[in-house]
C-alpha angles and dihedrals in degrees: 000000000000121000140174107208095190125035140130118227092188092064130064107200093250112071123355092202097053091040091056091045089056087067103035095104093044136310112308103235094192091058093044093048091049091053092045092050091053092051088049093052090049091053101253115156100169130047126176113197124212091217143242138208095235096071093246094129088046091053092046088053090054092050099038099083087064086065097043092253128136104216126194127189139174086210096222127013112237116232135182115242111263094021134099118288104044090113091070107017144054116269135222133191100203142359093276091058091042091054090050089053092050089053090047090053090050091050090049094049106256116176094211143345123264118198127191108216106160144027129258132268115273097231092200095055122048113225095017126116123200089232135006121249126266117270114279093243091054092049090050092052094046091054093043093053094049092046090048088060090050099256128134112229132229113192128201095216134164128172129052098259095046093050091045092052092048092050092048089053091053102255110178098219138010118211122209099348101193122187099013120171131205092273093053092046091049091049092052093048094047091050094048090240116171110229117209100187098184092210091175091074086065103031096050091058092067113112095004095109093223097107137027105286095211091053092048091050092050093047091050092047091052092048093049091050091052094048090054091048092050092051089051089055089055092252122162114251125185132191115250124153100189084231109199094043115115112296092003109104126191110278092018110161096205096103098065091045092054093045089052088052090055100038105033124196095354096056097109093050092047094049094044089063096047096041090051091050090053091049093048095049101036 
């Protein structure tokens, strides 16, 4: 069984602006069907979308059974005003507005809640994020509210302290997870957090000339090291490519190759555990 535990049907891996424009008047069925057909040909039977506010993931979920694919979506990611993610998700100012959005996602049929709690990697500068993470107490409350409503929680999270806080609060999966340290890895492992490292978003930048090559190589090396460390701790790892992100097309096979590079001969067994956990929870 093949799965991609983190992808974005709304995006195309080429230009996020033009990709979103494609769906602004309603989900583009032709594009969605083309992507689903590619996943079907490659043997995928499970896809977990990272969400969008144009109902593209929702429409893909409706069409996916025709292709033998189980499809899960949070509908829209939930993003704090002034922080990363508002280009693709719904935004809130405070916990009252966030709770109302969680209730809205429930009414509209979301499978889980996705929260955006940190910035991105700066691919030109190793060790640098575009924004710091939300305060630990805010992260804890966001996860608590979603869990209280019966939702599993996917968190876009980079930075050791942000990931540590999310894990301590019981987040179900951490996406990306750049620049983790031993304390953050231990916190994830102890909490049973599934880590979806989306290595393709780094590895596929190599040789493209868009970002500093030395920085990209250093970021990838750091991520591969941490994936190996997490596996050694018995941590749960799942395969998610972040398909739709720049240079990561739908059905791209890079993710499994990079995970094999980090995990070696036990890759399949390690990923089987993590992938199954994602499918059971989400």
